N, CA, C and O atoms as a MOPAC input file, in Angstrom:
PM7 MOZYME 1SCF
protein

 N      0.84100 1    -1.18500 1     0.00000 1
 C      0.00000 1     0.00000 1     0.00000 1
 C      0.88700 1     1.25000 1     0.00000 1
 O      1.88800 1     1.30800 1     0.71400 1
 N      0.52400 1     2.21300 1    -0.77800 1
 C      1.27800 1     3.45400 1    -0.89500 1
 C      1.00900 1     4.36200 1     0.30400 1
 O     -0.12600 1     4.49200 1     0.76200 1
 N      2.06600 1     4.98000 1     0.79600 1
 C      1.96600 1     5.88800 1     1.93300 1
 C      2.54500 1     7.22700 1     1.50100 1
 O      3.76300 1     7.36000 1     1.38300 1
 N      1.69900 1     8.21700 1     1.26400 1
 C      2.17500 1     9.51700 1     0.77100 1
 C      2.93400 1    10.30800 1     1.83600 1
 O      3.69500 1    11.21700 1     1.50300 1
 N      2.73800 1     9.97700 1     3.10500 1
 C      3.45300 1    10.67200 1     4.17000 1
 C      4.86400 1    10.12300 1     4.34100 1
 O      5.80000 1    10.88600 1     4.58300 1
 N      5.02500 1     8.82500 1     4.21800 1
 C      6.32300 1     8.16300 1     4.34100 1
 C      6.48300 1     7.19500 1     3.16700 1
 O      6.36400 1     5.98100 1     3.33400 1
 N      6.75500 1     7.74700 1     1.96900 1
 C      6.81400 1     6.92500 1     0.75600 1
 C      7.89900 1     5.85200 1     0.80500 1
 O      8.79600 1     5.88000 1     1.64900 1
 N      7.78900 1     4.91900 1    -0.11400 1
 C      8.72600 1     3.79300 1    -0.18700 1
 C     10.18500 1     4.23400 1    -0.21900 1
 O     11.03100 1     3.59700 1     0.41100 1
 N     10.49800 1     5.31400 1    -0.94100 1
 C     11.90200 1     5.70600 1    -1.06300 1
 C     12.51300 1     6.11700 1     0.27100 1
 O     13.73600 1     6.22200 1     0.36300 1
 N     11.72200 1     6.35100 1     1.29600 1
 C     12.24600 1     6.62500 1     2.63800 1
 C     12.35600 1     5.34000 1     3.46200 1
 O     13.02800 1     5.32200 1     4.49300 1
 N     11.70300 1     4.27300 1     3.01600 1
 C     11.63700 1     3.04800 1     3.80900 1
 C     12.41300 1     1.88500 1     3.22100 1
 O     12.50000 1     0.83600 1     3.85900 1
 N     12.97500 1     2.02500 1     2.04000 1
 C     13.58100 1     0.88700 1     1.37400 1
 C     15.08000 1     0.74200 1     1.58600 1
 O     15.68100 1    -0.17200 1     1.02000 1
 N     15.69300 1     1.58100 1     2.35500 1
 C     17.12400 1     1.47100 1     2.60400 1
 C     17.41200 1     0.40400 1     3.64000 1
 O     16.54000 1    -0.39900 1     3.97100 1
 N     18.62500 1     0.39200 1     4.15100 1
 C     18.96900 1    -0.57700 1     5.18800 1
 C     18.18600 1    -0.32200 1     6.48400 1
 O     18.13400 1    -1.17500 1     7.37000 1
 N     17.58500 1     0.85600 1     6.57300 1
 C     16.71200 1     1.25700 1     7.67700 1
 C     15.88000 1     2.41900 1     7.15900 1
 O     16.15800 1     2.94300 1     6.08000 1
 N     14.86400 1     2.83000 1     7.90800 1
 C     14.04900 1     3.97100 1     7.47600 1
 C     14.83200 1     5.26500 1     7.65400 1
 O     15.55200 1     5.43700 1     8.63800 1
 N     14.68700 1     6.15000 1     6.71800 1
 C     15.38600 1     7.43000 1     6.72500 1
 C     15.19600 1     8.18500 1     8.04900 1
 O     16.13800 1     8.78900 1     8.56300 1
 N     13.98500 1     8.14800 1     8.59100 1
 C     13.67000 1     8.89300 1     9.81400 1
 C     14.52200 1     8.44500 1    11.00100 1
 O     14.77100 1     9.23000 1    11.91500 1
 N     14.96800 1     7.18900 1    10.99200 1
 C     15.79500 1     6.68800 1    12.08600 1
 C     17.09300 1     7.48500 1    12.20700 1
 O     17.60900 1     7.68000 1    13.30800 1
 N     17.60700 1     7.93300 1    11.09100 1
 C     18.82500 1     8.73600 1    11.08800 1
 C     18.51400 1    10.22500 1    11.21600 1
 O     19.13800 1    10.91700 1    12.02000 1
 N     17.56600 1    10.72100 1    10.44000 1
 C     17.32700 1    12.16700 1    10.42800 1
 C     16.86100 1    12.69700 1    11.78000 1
 O     17.12900 1    13.85100 1    12.11400 1
 N     16.17200 1    11.87600 1    12.55600 1
 C     15.67800 1    12.37700 1    13.85200 1
 C     16.80000 1    12.63100 1    14.85700 1
 O     16.59400 1    13.34800 1    15.83600 1
 N     17.98000 1    12.05600 1    14.63300 1
 C     19.07700 1    12.27100 1    15.58300 1
 C     20.10500 1    13.28500 1    15.07800 1
 O     21.08500 1    13.58100 1    15.76100 1
 N     19.86800 1    13.80800 1    13.88300 1
 C     20.77900 1    14.79400 1    13.31700 1
 C     20.26200 1    16.21200 1    13.54100 1
 O     19.08700 1    16.42100 1    13.83900 1
 N     21.16100 1    17.17600 1    13.39100 1
 C     20.73600 1    18.57000 1    13.41700 1
 C     19.85100 1    18.82400 1    12.19600 1
 O     19.82100 1    18.01400 1    11.27000 1
 N     19.14000 1    19.93500 1    12.19600 1
 C     18.18800 1    20.23300 1    11.13100 1
 C     18.83500 1    20.20700 1     9.74500 1
 O     18.35100 1    19.51700 1     8.84800 1
 N     19.92600 1    20.95500 1     9.56600 1
 C     20.57700 1    21.01800 1     8.25200 1
 C     21.04300 1    19.63800 1     7.78800 1
 O     20.78500 1    19.24300 1     6.65200 1
 N     21.72400 1    18.91400 1     8.65900 1
 C     22.25400 1    17.60900 1     8.27900 1
 C     21.13700 1    16.59600 1     8.07900 1
 O     21.23600 1    15.73600 1     7.20300 1
 N     20.08700 1    16.67900 1     8.86700 1
 C     18.94400 1    15.79500 1     8.67500 1
 C     18.30300 1    15.99600 1     7.31400 1
 O     17.93700 1    15.03100 1     6.64300 1
 N     18.16800 1    17.25000 1     6.90800 1
 C     17.60800 1    17.53300 1     5.58300 1
 C     18.54600 1    17.08300 1     4.47300 1
 O     18.09600 1    16.54500 1     3.46100 1
 N     19.83600 1    17.29600 1     4.64900 1
 C     20.79900 1    16.83500 1     3.64500 1
 C     20.69000 1    15.31800 1     3.47600 1
 O     20.69500 1    14.81500 1     2.35200 1
 N     20.59400 1    14.60100 1     4.58000 1
 C     20.46300 1    13.14300 1     4.52400 1
 C     19.15900 1    12.75900 1     3.83000 1
 O     19.14000 1    11.85900 1     2.99000 1
 N     18.08100 1    13.43400 1     4.17800 1
 C     16.78300 1    13.12600 1     3.56400 1
 C     16.86600 1    13.23000 1     2.04100 1
 O     16.40500 1    12.33800 1     1.32900 1
 N     17.44500 1    14.30500 1     1.55200 1
 C     17.52600 1    14.48800 1     0.10100 1
 C     18.47800 1    13.48500 1    -0.54800 1
 O     18.23000 1    13.03000 1    -1.66500 1
 N     19.56300 1    13.13800 1     0.14200 1
 C     20.47200 1    12.11500 1    -0.38500 1
 C     19.81200 1    10.73900 1    -0.37300 1
 O     19.99700 1     9.94300 1    -1.29400 1
 N     19.05300 1    10.47100 1     0.66300 1
 C     18.40100 1     9.17900 1     0.83000 1
 C     17.41300 1     8.91700 1    -0.30700 1
 O     17.28000 1     7.78500 1    -0.77000 1
 N     16.73100 1     9.95400 1    -0.74800 1
 C     15.63400 1     9.76500 1    -1.70400 1
 C     15.94100 1    10.13900 1    -3.14200 1
 O     15.09000 1     9.93500 1    -4.00800 1
 N     17.11000 1    10.67300 1    -3.43800 1
 C     17.35200 1    11.27900 1    -4.74200 1
 C     17.03700 1    10.35600 1    -5.91300 1
 O     16.51300 1    10.81300 1    -6.92800 1
 N     17.34400 1     9.07300 1    -5.79200 1
 C     17.09800 1     8.17200 1    -6.91100 1
 C     15.61300 1     7.84200 1    -7.08200 1
 O     15.16900 1     7.52400 1    -8.18500 1
 N     14.85200 1     7.91900 1    -5.99300 1
 C     13.44600 1     7.55900 1    -6.06200 1
 C     12.50400 1     8.71900 1    -6.25400 1
 O     11.30100 1     8.52000 1    -6.42600 1
 N     13.03000 1     9.93200 1    -6.22800 1
 C     12.12500 1    11.08300 1    -6.30600 1
 C     12.53700 1    12.07800 1    -7.38000 1
 O     12.02900 1    12.01100 1    -8.50000 1
 N     13.44200 1    12.99700 1    -7.07200 1
 C     13.71200 1    14.11700 1    -7.98000 1
 C     15.11200 1    14.14500 1    -8.57800 1
 O     15.52100 1    15.17400 1    -9.11500 1
 N     15.84700 1    13.06100 1    -8.50300 1
 C     17.16900 1    12.99700 1    -9.11400 1
 C     18.12700 1    14.05800 1    -8.59800 1
 O     18.19600 1    14.32500 1    -7.39900 1
 N     18.86300 1    14.65800 1    -9.52600 1
 C     19.89200 1    15.62800 1    -9.13200 1
 C     19.30900 1    16.86700 1    -8.45000 1
 O     20.01700 1    17.55900 1    -7.71800 1
 N     18.04900 1    17.14700 1    -8.67900 1
 C     17.41100 1    18.26600 1    -7.96800 1
 C     17.47700 1    18.02500 1    -6.45200 1
 O     17.73000 1    18.95300 1    -5.68400 1
 N     17.24800 1    16.77800 1    -6.02900 1
 C     17.34500 1    16.45800 1    -4.60200 1
 C     18.78200 1    16.54900 1    -4.11500 1
 O     19.02300 1    17.01400 1    -3.00100 1
 N     19.73600 1    16.11800 1    -4.92300 1
 C     21.14200 1    16.24900 1    -4.51700 1
 C     21.53600 1    17.72100 1    -4.39400 1
 O     22.31000 1    18.08800 1    -3.51000 1
 N     21.00400 1    18.55800 1    -5.27800 1
 C     21.27100 1    20.00300 1    -5.19100 1
 C     20.68500 1    20.58400 1    -3.90500 1
 O     21.27800 1    21.47900 1    -3.30300 1
 N     19.53800 1    20.08600 1    -3.48800 1
 C     18.94900 1    20.53100 1    -2.21400 1
 C     19.83100 1    20.09200 1    -1.05100 1
 O     20.01800 1    20.84200 1    -0.09400 1
 N     20.37000 1    18.88100 1    -1.13200 1
 C     21.30000 1    18.41600 1    -0.10000 1
 C     22.51500 1    19.33400 1    -0.03000 1
 O     22.97800 1    19.67700 1     1.05800 1
 N     23.02900 1    19.72900 1    -1.18900 1
 C     24.16500 1    20.65800 1    -1.24600 1
 C     23.80900 1    21.95800 1    -0.53400 1
 O     24.62300 1    22.49400 1     0.21800 1
 N     22.61600 1    22.46300 1    -0.76200 1
 C     22.19500 1    23.71800 1    -0.12200 1
 C     22.25000 1    23.58600 1     1.40100 1
 O     22.76100 1    24.47300 1     2.08500 1
 N     21.72700 1    22.48600 1     1.92900 1
 C     21.73000 1    22.29400 1     3.38600 1
 C     23.13200 1    22.09100 1     3.93400 1
 O     23.43400 1    22.56400 1     5.02900 1
 N     23.99300 1    21.40200 1     3.20300 1
 C     25.37400 1    21.22700 1     3.65100 1
 C     26.08500 1    22.58000 1     3.67100 1
 O     26.80800 1    22.88600 1     4.62000 1
 N     25.88400 1    23.38800 1     2.63100 1
 C     26.48600 1    24.73400 1     2.62000 1
 C     26.00400 1    25.55700 1     3.80200 1
 O     26.79400 1    26.25600 1     4.43500 1
 N     24.71700 1    25.48000 1     4.10500 1
 C     24.17000 1    26.22500 1     5.23500 1
 C     24.78400 1    25.74800 1     6.54600 1
 O     25.11000 1    26.55600 1     7.41500 1
 N     24.94000 1    24.43600 1     6.68500 1
 C     25.55100 1    23.88300 1     7.89200 1
 C     26.98300 1    24.37500 1     8.04400 1
 O     27.40600 1    24.74000 1     9.14100 1
 N     27.72200 1    24.38500 1     6.95100 1
 C     29.10800 1    24.86500 1     6.98800 1
 C     29.14400 1    26.35000 1     7.33400 1
 O     29.90700 1    26.76700 1     8.20500 1
 N     28.32900 1    27.13900 1     6.66300 1
 C     28.30100 1    28.58400 1     6.87900 1
 C     27.99700 1    28.95000 1     8.32900 1
 O     28.57300 1    29.89200 1     8.87400 1
 N     27.09200 1    28.20200 1     8.94300 1
 C     26.66200 1    28.52600 1    10.30100 1
 C     27.27800 1    27.63400 1    11.37500 1
 O     26.90300 1    27.71700 1    12.54500 1
 N     28.20900 1    26.79400 1    10.98500 1
 C     28.88400 1    25.92600 1    11.94500 1
 C     27.95500 1    24.93800 1    12.63000 1
 O     28.12400 1    24.63300 1    13.81100 1
 N     26.97700 1    24.44100 1    11.89200 1
 C     26.00600 1    23.50700 1    12.45900 1
 C     26.63600 1    22.12100 1    12.54000 1
 O     27.09700 1    21.59300 1    11.52900 1
 N     26.66200 1    21.52700 1    13.73000 1
 C     27.24800 1    20.19400 1    13.87200 1
 C     26.33600 1    19.10600 1    13.29300 1
 O     25.14500 1    19.32800 1    13.07300 1
 N     26.91200 1    17.94700 1    13.05700 1
 C     26.15100 1    16.81400 1    12.52700 1
 C     24.99300 1    16.45300 1    13.45500 1
 O     23.86000 1    16.27900 1    13.00800 1
 N     25.28400 1    16.34700 1    14.72200 1
 C     24.25100 1    16.01900 1    15.70900 1
 C     24.18200 1    17.14200 1    16.74000 1
 O     25.10900 1    17.94100 1    16.87500 1
 N     23.09000 1    17.18500 1    17.44600 1
 C     22.92100 1    18.24900 1    18.43500 1
 C     23.44000 1    17.84900 1    19.81300 1
 O     23.51500 1    18.69400 1    20.70500 1
 N     23.79700 1    16.58500 1    20.00500 1
 C     24.39100 1    16.16500 1    21.27400 1
 C     25.32100 1    14.98000 1    21.04800 1
 O     25.19200 1    14.26400 1    20.05500 1
 N     26.23900 1    14.77800 1    21.95100 1
 C     27.27000 1    13.75200 1    21.79700 1
 C     26.72500 1    12.33300 1    21.85600 1
 O     27.23700 1    11.45600 1    21.16100 1
 N     25.70100 1    12.08500 1    22.66500 1
 C     25.21000 1    10.70800 1    22.79300 1
 C     24.64800 1    10.18200 1    21.48500 1
 O     24.68300 1     8.97600 1    21.23700 1
 N     24.12500 1    11.07800 1    20.63600 1
 C     23.54700 1    10.61500 1    19.37200 1
 C     24.57900 1    10.48800 1    18.25700 1
 O     24.29500 1     9.89700 1    17.21500 1
 N     25.77300 1    11.03700 1    18.46700 1
 C     26.78700 1    10.99600 1    17.40900 1
 C     27.21100 1     9.56300 1    17.08000 1
 O     27.35300 1     9.22100 1    15.90600 1
 N     27.41300 1     8.73400 1    18.08100 1
 C     27.81300 1     7.34500 1    17.83700 1
 C     26.73200 1     6.59700 1    17.04800 1
 O     27.03700 1     5.81500 1    16.14900 1
 N     25.48500 1     6.84400 1    17.39200 1
 C     24.37600 1     6.21100 1    16.67100 1
 C     24.33500 1     6.70300 1    15.22400 1
 O     24.12900 1     5.91000 1    14.30400 1
 N     24.52800 1     8.00200 1    15.02200 1
 C     24.53000 1     8.56700 1    13.67000 1
 C     25.65800 1     7.95800 1    12.84500 1
 O     25.45400 1     7.59700 1    11.68600 1
 N     26.83700 1     7.84300 1    13.43000 1
 C     27.97900 1     7.25800 1    12.71900 1
 C     27.68300 1     5.80900 1    12.34000 1
 O     28.01200 1     5.37900 1    11.23500 1
 N     27.07100 1     5.05900 1    13.24000 1
 C     26.72500 1     3.66000 1    12.95000 1
 C     25.74100 1     3.57200 1    11.78000 1
 O     25.89700 1     2.72300 1    10.90300 1
 N     24.74100 1     4.43600 1    11.76300 1
 C     23.75000 1     4.42000 1    10.68500 1
 C     24.35600 1     4.88600 1     9.35900 1
 O     24.06400 1     4.31700 1     8.30700 1
 N     25.18600 1     5.90700 1     9.40900 1
 C     25.85600 1     6.37400 1     8.19200 1
 C     26.78500 1     5.29600 1     7.64100 1
 O     26.90600 1     5.13400 1     6.42700 1
 N     27.43400 1     4.56700 1     8.53200 1
 C     28.29900 1     3.46500 1     8.11900 1
 C     27.48900 1     2.35500 1     7.45600 1
 O     27.94500 1     1.74400 1     6.49000 1
 N     26.29400 1     2.09500 1     7.97200 1
 C     25.40400 1     1.10300 1     7.34800 1
 C     25.00100 1     1.54700 1     5.94200 1
 O     24.94500 1     0.72900 1     5.02400 1
 N     24.72100 1     2.83200 1     5.77400 1
 C     24.39000 1     3.35200 1     4.44100 1
 C     25.58200 1     3.18900 1     3.49700 1
 O     25.41500 1     2.81600 1     2.33600 1
 N     26.77600 1     3.47000 1     3.99900 1
 C     27.98500 1     3.31800 1     3.18100 1
 C     28.18900 1     1.85900 1     2.78900 1
 O     28.51600 1     1.56700 1     1.63900 1
 N     28.00100 1     0.95100 1     3.72800 1
 C     28.18400 1    -0.48000 1     3.44800 1
 C     27.20300 1    -0.95100 1     2.37400 1
 O     27.54300 1    -1.80300 1     1.55300 1
 N     26.00500 1    -0.40600 1     2.37900 1
 C     24.99200 1    -0.76800 1     1.37300 1
 C     25.14700 1     0.05300 1     0.09300 1
 O     24.44900 1    -0.19000 1    -0.89200 1
 N     26.05700 1     1.01900 1     0.10700 1
 C     26.22000 1     1.97500 1    -0.99800 1
 C     24.85800 1     2.56500 1    -1.36900 1
 O     24.50500 1     2.69000 1    -2.54100 1
 N     24.10600 1     2.92300 1    -0.31900 1
 C     22.75300 1     3.42300 1    -0.50300 1
 C     22.75800 1     4.68300 1    -1.36700 1
 O     23.47400 1     5.64100 1    -1.07800 1
 N     21.96600 1     4.67100 1    -2.41200 1
 C     21.85500 1     5.81000 1    -3.31300 1
 C     23.09500 1     6.05700 1    -4.14000 1
 O     23.26500 1     7.13200 1    -4.71400 1
 N     23.97800 1     5.04200 1    -4.20300 1
 C     25.23800 1     5.19800 1    -4.93400 1
 C     26.04000 1     6.36800 1    -4.36200 1
 O     26.68700 1     7.11700 1    -5.09400 1
 N     25.98100 1     6.50500 1    -3.02900 1
 C     26.64100 1     7.62600 1    -2.34500 1
 C     27.58000 1     7.14600 1    -1.23800 1
 O     27.72100 1     7.81400 1    -0.21300 1
 N     28.22200 1     5.99100 1    -1.43800 1
 C     29.09400 1     5.41400 1    -0.40600 1
 C     30.06500 1     6.44300 1     0.18300 1
 O     30.16100 1     6.57600 1     1.40300 1
 N     30.77500 1     7.16000 1    -0.66900 1
 C     31.77900 1     8.11500 1    -0.18600 1
 C     31.15100 1     9.26800 1     0.59600 1
 O     31.74500 1     9.76800 1     1.55100 1
 N     29.96700 1     9.68200 1     0.19700 1
 C     29.27000 1    10.75700 1     0.92200 1
 C     28.95100 1    10.29200 1     2.34000 1
 O     29.19600 1    11.01600 1     3.30500 1
 N     28.40000 1     9.07000 1     2.46600 1
 C     28.03600 1     8.55700 1     3.79800 1
 C     29.26900 1     8.38300 1     4.68100 1
 O     29.24700 1     8.73500 1     5.86000 1
 N     30.35100 1     7.83600 1     4.10600 1
 C     31.58400 1     7.65400 1     4.88300 1
 C     32.11500 1     9.00000 1     5.36200 1
 O     32.50200 1     9.14900 1     6.52100 1
 N     32.12700 1     9.96500 1     4.47300 1
 C     32.66500 1    11.28400 1     4.79700 1
 C     31.78500 1    12.00400 1     5.81400 1
 O     32.29000 1    12.71100 1     6.68600 1
 N     30.47900 1    11.82500 1     5.70300 1
 C     29.57400 1    12.41400 1     6.68200 1
 C     29.83200 1    11.78900 1     8.05400 1
 O     29.83800 1    12.49000 1     9.06700 1
 N     30.04200 1    10.48200 1     8.08600 1
 C     30.32500 1     9.79100 1     9.35000 1
 C     31.62900 1    10.28600 1     9.96800 1
 O     31.76500 1    10.31800 1    11.19100 1
 N     32.58300 1    10.67000 1     9.12700 1
 C     33.86500 1    11.20000 1     9.61600 1
 C     33.74700 1    12.66000 1    10.04400 1
 O     34.69200 1    13.23900 1    10.57900 1
 N     32.56200 1    13.25200 1     9.79900 1
 C     32.28000 1    14.62600 1    10.19700 1
 C     33.24700 1    15.62300 1     9.55400 1
 O     33.85600 1    16.45200 1    10.22900 1
 N     33.36700 1    15.51400 1     8.23200 1
 C     34.16900 1    16.46000 1     7.45900 1
 C     33.25600 1    17.15800 1     6.44500 1
 O     33.20300 1    16.77400 1     5.27600 1
 N     32.54400 1    18.18500 1     6.90700 1
 C     31.50600 1    18.83700 1     6.09900 1
 C     31.96500 1    19.35100 1     4.74000 1
 O     31.25600 1    19.18400 1     3.74800 1
 N     33.13000 1    19.96900 1     4.68100 1
 C     33.58500 1    20.53000 1     3.41000 1
 C     33.78700 1    19.42500 1     2.38500 1
 O     33.49900 1    19.61000 1     1.20300 1
 N     34.27600 1    18.29400 1     2.82800 1
 C     34.49500 1    17.16500 1     1.92000 1
 C     33.15700 1    16.57500 1     1.47400 1
 O     33.02700 1    16.15100 1     0.32600 1
 N     32.17000 1    16.54200 1     2.35800 1
 C     30.81900 1    16.08900 1     1.97500 1
 C     30.29600 1    16.97300 1     0.84400 1
 O     29.76100 1    16.48000 1    -0.14900 1
 N     30.45700 1    18.27000 1     1.00800 1
 C     30.01100 1    19.22000 1    -0.01600 1
 C     30.69400 1    18.93900 1    -1.35200 1
 O     30.03500 1    18.87500 1    -2.39000 1
 N     31.99300 1    18.77400 1    -1.32400 1
 C     32.75300 1    18.49800 1    -2.54800 1
 C     32.25900 1    17.22900 1    -3.22900 1
 O     32.07300 1    17.20600 1    -4.44500 1
 N     32.04600 1    16.17400 1    -2.44800 1
 C     31.59000 1    14.90400 1    -3.01600 1
 C     30.20300 1    15.01800 1    -3.64700 1
 O     29.95200 1    14.44400 1    -4.70700 1
 N     29.30900 1    15.75500 1    -3.00200 1
 C     27.96400 1    15.93100 1    -3.56400 1
 C     28.00100 1    16.72600 1    -4.86800 1
 O     27.32600 1    16.37500 1    -5.83700 1
 N     28.78100 1    17.78000 1    -4.88500 1
 C     28.90200 1    18.58600 1    -6.10300 1
 C     29.48000 1    17.73900 1    -7.23300 1
 O     29.02300 1    17.82000 1    -8.37300 1
 N     30.48600 1    16.92800 1    -6.91400 1
 C     31.07100 1    16.03200 1    -7.92300 1
 C     30.04900 1    15.01200 1    -8.42600 1
 O     29.98700 1    14.72100 1    -9.62100 1
 N     29.25500 1    14.47600 1    -7.51100 1
 C     28.25700 1    13.48000 1    -7.89600 1
 C     27.23900 1    14.07700 1    -8.87000 1
 O     26.87600 1    13.44900 1    -9.86400 1
 N     26.79100 1    15.28300 1    -8.57500 1
 C     25.85000 1    15.95900 1    -9.47400 1
 C     26.48400 1    16.14800 1   -10.84900 1
 O     25.85200 1    15.86700 1   -11.86800 1
 N     27.71800 1    16.61800 1   -10.88300 1
 C     28.41800 1    16.83100 1   -12.15900 1
 C     28.58600 1    15.51400 1   -12.90500 1
 O     28.40400 1    15.45800 1   -14.12100 1
 N     28.93100 1    14.46100 1   -12.18200 1
 C     29.09800 1    13.13800 1   -12.79600 1
 C     27.79500 1    12.67100 1   -13.45000 1
 O     27.79900 1    12.17600 1   -14.57700 1
 N     26.70400 1    12.83200 1   -12.74600 1
 C     25.40200 1    12.41200 1   -13.26900 1
 C     25.01800 1    13.26400 1   -14.47600 1
 O     24.59700 1    12.73900 1   -15.50600 1
 N     25.16400 1    14.56900 1   -14.34200 1
 C     24.78600 1    15.46400 1   -15.43700 1
 C     25.68500 1    15.26800 1   -16.65500 1
 O     25.20400 1    15.33100 1   -17.78600 1
 N     26.98000 1    15.03300 1   -16.44700 1
 C     27.87500 1    14.78600 1   -17.57800 1
 C     27.55900 1    13.45900 1   -18.23900 1
 O     27.62600 1    13.34900 1   -19.46300 1
 N     27.21600 1    12.45400 1   -17.45400 1
 C     26.81500 1    11.15900 1   -17.99500 1
 C     25.55300 1    11.26600 1   -18.81300 1
 O     25.42800 1    10.64000 1   -19.86600 1
 N     24.61200 1    12.06300 1   -18.32800 1
 C     23.35000 1    12.26100 1   -19.03800 1
 C     23.61800 1    12.97700 1   -20.36300 1
 O     23.03800 1    12.63300 1   -21.39300 1
 N     24.49400 1    13.96700 1   -20.32400 1
 C     24.80700 1    14.73200 1   -21.53000 1
 C     25.43900 1    13.82800 1   -22.57700 1
 O     25.09700 1    13.91600 1   -23.75600 1
 N     26.36200 1    12.95300 1   -22.15900 1
 C     27.02100 1    12.04500 1   -23.10200 1
 C     26.00800 1    11.10100 1   -23.73600 1
 O     26.08100 1    10.83200 1   -24.93500 1
 N     25.07000 1    10.59800 1   -22.95300 1
 C     24.07200 1     9.67500 1   -23.46800 1
 C     23.12200 1    10.36500 1   -24.44700 1
 O     22.67600 1     9.76000 1   -25.42200 1
 N     22.81900 1    11.63200 1   -24.18000 1
 C     21.89700 1    12.36600 1   -25.02700 1
 C     22.53800 1    12.79000 1   -26.34600 1
 O     21.84200 1    13.05700 1   -27.32600 1
 N     23.87400 1    12.85000 1   -26.36300 1
 C     24.59400 1    13.28800 1   -27.57800 1
 C     24.54100 1    12.25500 1   -28.66900 1
 O     25.09400 1    12.46700 1   -29.74800 1

């Protein structure tokens, strides 16, 4: 049965997206949400939204999690996403788990370019 509030693309990973986003700060939770669903919803548009939230987190010094007790859980879940190569974003998940925001941004921008360049080559 279809659930418009919590669609399949949020529930089909190694765990439900909400399990991770609820323990992250607002910016990082949104970045994860858009990365989690990009293949099932809006493609590179969702990755671009993730980039926006990562940039905002960097600009304002927003940490991955809002408290230390949830950081270990977040790292474990991000590692699970990396192990599953969820959304073809293994390096993004690993880098997010290492808490290196600038590198996460770089990887997302590269991923968008890779997808768009691949699409352009196929269309030519």
